[in-house]
C-alpha positions in Angstrom: 0.9 6.0 -3.5 -1.7 7.8 -1.5 -1.1 9.9 1.6 -4.0 10.4 4.1 -3.9 13.2 6.6 -6.2 15.1 9.0 -7.1 18.7 8.0 -7.6 21.5 10.6 -11.1 20.2 11.3 -9.7 16.7 11.9 -11.4 15.4 8.8 -9.6 12.8 6.7 -8.2 14.0 3.3 -6.1 12.3 0.7 -3.3 13.3 -1.7 -2.2 10.9 -4.4 0.9 10.6 -6.6 -1.1 12.1 -9.5 -1.2 15.5 -7.6 2.6 16.1 -7.9 3.7 19.4 -9.6 6.9 17.7 -10.6 7.9 14.1 -11.2 11.4 12.8 -11.9 12.9 9.4 -12.5 16.6 8.5 -12.1 18.0 5.2 -13.1 21.2 3.5 -12.1 22.4 -0.1 -12.3 19.7 -2.2 -10.6 17.6 0.7 -9.3 15.0 3.3 -10.4 14.3 6.2 -8.1 11.1 8.3 -8.6 10.7 11.7 -6.9 7.3 13.5 -6.6 7.5 17.1 -5.4 4.9 19.7 -4.6 2.1 17.2 -3.9 -1.2 19.1 -4.0 0.7 22.3 -4.2 2.2 21.8 -0.7 5.7 21.5 0.6 5.3 17.7 0.6 7.4 15.3 -1.4 7.8 11.5 -1.8 10.7 9.5 -3.1 10.6 5.8 -3.8 13.1 3.5 -5.1 12.7 0.1 -6.8 15.7 -2.2 -6.7 16.2 -5.4 -8.6 19.1 -7.8 -9.1 19.6 -10.8 -11.5 20.2 -13.2 -8.6 17.1 -12.1 -6.5 13.7 -13.2 -7.5 12.1 -10.2 -5.7 12.2 -6.5 -6.4 12.6 -4.3 -3.3 10.7 -1.1 -3.0 11.4 1.7 -0.5 9.3 4.8 0.3 10.2 8.1 2.0 8.1 11.1 2.7 9.2 14.7 3.4 6.5 16.6 5.1 7.4 20.2 5.4 3.7 21.3 5.1 2.9 20.6 8.7 0.3 17.9 7.8 -1.0 15.5 10.4 -0.4 12.4 8.3 -2.3 9.2 9.2 -1.0 6.8 6.7 1.0 6.3 3.5 -0.3 3.7 1.1 2.5 2.2 -0.8 3.1 0.3 -3.0 0.0 0.6 -5.1 -0.6 -2.8 -6.8 -3.7 -3.4 -8.8 -4.4 -6.4 -11.0 -7.3 -8.2 -12.7 -9.3 -10.8 -10.8 -9.0 -13.5 -13.3 -5.9 -15.6 -13.6 -8.0 -18.5 -14.9 -5.9 -18.6 -18.1 -3.0 -19.4 -15.8 -4.8 -22.2 -14.0 -7.2 -20.4 -11.5 -6.4 -18.0 -8.7 -6.2 -17.7 -5.0 -5.6 -14.9 -2.5 -3.8 -15.5 0.7 -4.5 -12.9 3.5 -2.9 -13.4 6.9 -6.0 -12.1 8.8 -6.6 -14.0 12.0 -5.7 -17.7 11.5 -5.2 -16.9 7.8 -7.7 -16.5 4.9 -7.5 -18.4 1.6 -10.0 -17.0 -0.9 -10.2 -19.0 -4.1 -11.3 -17.1 -7.2 -12.0 -13.9 -5.2 -14.7 -11.5 -6.6 -15.6 -7.9 -5.9 -18.3 -8.9 -3.3 -15.6 -10.8 -1.3 -13.6 -7.6 -0.5 -14.1 -4.2 1.0 -14.1 -1.3 -1.6 -10.9 0.6 -2.1 -12.1 3.9 -0.7 -10.7 6.4 1.7 -12.7 5.1 4.7 -11.3 1.5 4.2 -7.8 2.7 5.0 -8.6 4.8 8.1 -7.6 3.3 11.5 -10.9 4.2 13.2 -13.1 2.3 15.6 -15.9 1.6 13.1 -13.3 -0.2 10.9 -12.4 -2.4 13.8 -9.4 -1.4 15.8 -7.5 -4.8 16.1 -7.4 -5.6 12.3 -4.0 -4.0 11.7 -0.5 -5.6 11.9 0.6 -6.3 14.5 -2.8 -7.3 15.7 -5.4 -9.6 14.2 -3.4 -9.5 10.9 -0.6 -11.8 11.9 1.9 -11.4 9.1 3.2 -8.6 6.8 2.3 -10.0 3.4 -0.4 -10.7 0.8 -0.2 -13.2 -2.0 -2.3 -13.6 -5.2 -1.4 -16.4 -7.5 -2.4 -18.9 -10.1 -0.9 -22.2 -11.1 1.7 -20.5 -13.3 2.1 -17.0 -12.0 1.6 -14.9 -8.9 2.5 -11.8 -6.9 3.8 -11.7 -3.4 3.8 -8.4 -1.5 5.5 -8.3 1.8 7.0 -5.7 4.2 10.6 -6.1 5.3 9.9 -4.5 8.7 11.7 -6.2 11.6 10.5 -3.4 14.0 6.8 -4.4 13.4 5.4 -0.9 12.7 1.6 -0.6 12.5 0.2 -1.3 9.0 -3.1 -2.0 7.4 -2.6 -5.0 5.1 -5.6 -6.0 3.1 -6.9 -6.9 -0.3 -9.6 -4.6 -1.6 -11.8 -4.2 -4.6 -10.7 -1.4 -6.9 -12.4 -0.6 -10.2 -12.4 -3.7 -12.3 -9.6 -5.4 -10.3 -8.1 -6.4 -7.0 -5.6 -4.2 -5.1 -3.1 -5.7 -2.8 -3.0 -2.9 -0.3 -0.6 -1.8 2.4 -1.0 1.4 4.4 1.8 2.4 6.7 0.2 3.9 9.8 2.0 5.5 12.6 4.0 8.3 14.0 4.6 10.4 10.9 6.2 13.7 11.9 4.3 16.9 11.2 7.6 18.4 10.0 10.3 16.4 8.3 
C-alpha cells in the first residue's frame, strides 16, 4: 500500500508499507491479518486482512488506517497488484478498464498506460477531474486476463466512495491500481 498526504506546505508526500517500523502477521482459519505500525516514524498504522474460503473463487481484502499523526491524507492505494505484461504463454492477454464507455486493451504495453508515479494518483485538475469513480470511470473494477488465467480486482463499495481506478505502467510490469480518495480524518 501507499498513503499520500499533504504536508504543511500543501505539497504531496507518500508513505509506503516498506516504511513501517514494525510489521506483524496473524493467521486464523480462512484469514491473514497484517499490521504495519510506526509508518515513516509517525503515529500512523495500517491493518489489512485477506480472507479466503474454499467455496468462494475470490479472496476478499480489507484495509483500515489509523491516523494519529494529524496528516491530511489524500488517498490510500490498496491493494497493490503488479504483474508482468505478457500472458502470451497462456493464450494472449487483454485489459478491461471501465473508463467512459469501457476500454479493452489487447496486449497492453508500457506506452499504452500512464506511469505509476505519485502525480498519477493525485486528484488534481491537471490529471482531469472527472476521471475518478463515480465519474467517467463507470464501474469499480479492473480485469487483466488471458485465455487460461486472469486477475479481477473490484471494490465492494455500495456507498460509491470516490476512487481512482486505473491500470498503470510500473517497472517491468502492469499495476492494477486503486486509490481510495476522500474524507480521511486527520485524527483517527
